[in-house]
N, C-alpha and C positions, 0 to 999 in steps of 0.2 A: 808707813805702809809700803809694801813692796810694789814695784812697777810690774807691768805685764811681762817685760823682758826678763826681770829677775825671777818671776814665777816660772817662766818657761825654762830658764837655765837650771833652776832648782829641780824642776820635774825631770828634766833631761838627765841631770846628775844622778838623781835617785834611780831612774830606769837603767842607766849605764851601770850603776853599782849592782843592782839586782841581776842584770844580764851577766856581769863578770862573775858574780857569786854562783849563779846557775851553771855557767860554763865550767867553772872550776870543779863543781860537783860532778858534772858529766864526765870531765876528763879524768877525774880521780876514779870514778866507777869503771870507766873504760880500761884504765891501767890495771885496776884490781881484777877485772875479768880476764884481761890478757895474761896477767901473771898466773892466775888460777888455771887457765887453759894450758899454758906452757908447762906448768908444774904437773898437771895430769898427763900430758903427753910424755914428759920425761919419765914419770913413774911407770907408765905403760910400756915404754921402750925398755926400761930396766927389767921389768917382769918378763917380757918376751925374751930378752937376751939371756936371763937366768934359765928360763924354760928350755931354750935351745941348747944351752950348755948341759943341762940335765939330760936332755934327750940324747945328746952326743955321747954322754957318759954311759947312759943306760943301754943304748942300742948295741954297742960292742959286747956288753955283759950278756944281753939276751941272745945275741948271735953265738957267743961263746958257750952259753948254757945249752942252746939247741944243738949245737955241734957236738958238745960233750954227750948229751942225751942220745943223739943219733948214733954216735960211736959206741955208746954203752949197749944200746938195744941190738943193733945189727952187728953180730959177732960172726957172721958166716964168712966162709972163704969165698974168693971169686968163683971157684968151681961150683960151690954149693949154690951161689946166687944164680949162675948160669943154668944149673940143673933145675932150679925152681922156676926160672923163666921159661925153660923148655917145656916143663910139665904144664904150666899155665897156658902156653901157646898151643900145645897139643890138645888140651881140653877144649880150648876155644875152637880149634879146627874141627874136632869131632862134633861139637855142637852145630857148627855151621854145616858140616857135611850131612848130619842127620836132618836138619831143616831143609837142605836142598833136596835130599832124597824124598822127603814127604811132599815137597813142592812138585817134584817130577811125577810122583804117583797121582797126586791130586789133579794136576793139569792133564795127565794122560787119561784119567778116568773122565774128566769133564770133556775132553776132546772126543772120546769114544761115544759118550752120551750125545754130544752135539751131532756127530755123524749119524747116529741112529735116529735122532729126532729132527734132523734138518728138514725132512720132507713132511713134517707133521701137518702143516697147513694144507698141503696137497692131499694127504691121506684123509684128513677130516672132511674135505670137500668131496672125496670119492665115496664116503660112506652112504650118503643118500642114494647114489647110483646102485650100490650093492643091495640096498633095501628094495629099490624098485625091481631089480632083477629077481630077488627072492619072492616078491609079491606076484610078479608076472608068472614065475614058474609054478607057484601054488595055485594060480587061477587056471592055467592051461593044462595042469597035470591031469585033471579029470575029464578033459575034452579029448575023446579018442580021435576025432577028426583033425585035431591040431597036433598030432604026434610028431610030424616032421618039424613043425614050428617049435615045438618044445625041445626037440633035439638041438636045433640051431641055437635057440636062446641058452640052453644049458651049456653048449660048447663055448659060447662067448663068455658066459658067466664063469665057468671054470678057468678059462684062460685069464680073465681079469683077476680072479681070486689068486691064482698061482703067481701072477706078476706082482700083485701087492704083497703077498707073503714073502716073496724074495726080497722085498724092500723092508721087511721087518714087521709087517702087519699080521697080527694073530687075533683070532676070535676068542672071546672069553666064554668058556663052556659053562652054561647054566641050564639046569633041567628042572621041570616041575617036581616039587617035593623037596628041593634043596632048602636048607635053613636060610632064612633071610639074614643078610649081614649088611648093615648100613654103610660099612667101609668099602664094600665091593658091589653093592646093588643100589639102584635108585627106585624107590617105591613110588609108583604112579597113583595107585589107589588100593583100597582094601575092600574085600568082599567077605561075606560069611563063609567060613571054611566048610566044605562039603562033609568032611569027617573031622573028628577030634585030633587025629594025628597030623592034620595039615594046618592046625592053628600056628600062626607065626612062621609059616613056611611059604614058599613060592608056589602060587597056583598056576600062573601063566606068564609067558615072556612076550612082552609087546614089541620090544626092540632089542636086538642083540648088542652086546658091548664089544669093544675092540681095544687092543693094546698095541702100541708101537714100541718095540723093544720091551723094556720093563715098565714103560709109562702107560697108564690108562688114558686113552684119548676120548673114550666114551663109555660111560657106565651102562650096563644093561638095565633097561626099564622093565620092571616086573610088577605083577599083581600079587599081593600077599593075602593070606587068609587070617581072619580074626575070630 
């Protein structure tokens, strides 16, 4: 029978043999993978070097072909080339000049409109004052004892109207019997027309309209017949 020491030595020898065998397998696999990777790297480098050589060969051919094509297409003389460039630059200049002229006209028109309507807020705020003057004149017109008062109020009213007209304010002329136009009149209410010929027409003017320059700042308020 084997002693304990002999058993231990035998077990140790077996384990050592197994370890060496496993180590050899690991080393052999590592060498295989290393060789495989090195081979792949070399093959890739060879392919890249061949591709670079092909590109070096093809690029001069492409450039030569493009140069030859350009030379074949452009057969103009230097004078003709300069003449064509001159025509193109002249056309570009004329287009820019036309755009600049349109810009000048547009800005000039906008500036004139701005000057005409710059006082629009002031004019709009003065319209109720004109309405009050007209109401006052209509009330005292029939009072014979207030003739002097009427003359004084009328003088002030005319002076105010003249001053505002000098600033571009004009009254929109509307008379009873005119055809109603929704683009120029503001209908406040409708009443039965006294006669058939007044249907769809203006019966009465409740509040006059005004323009500042060419811009309507208040539409006339009217009553129309139905």
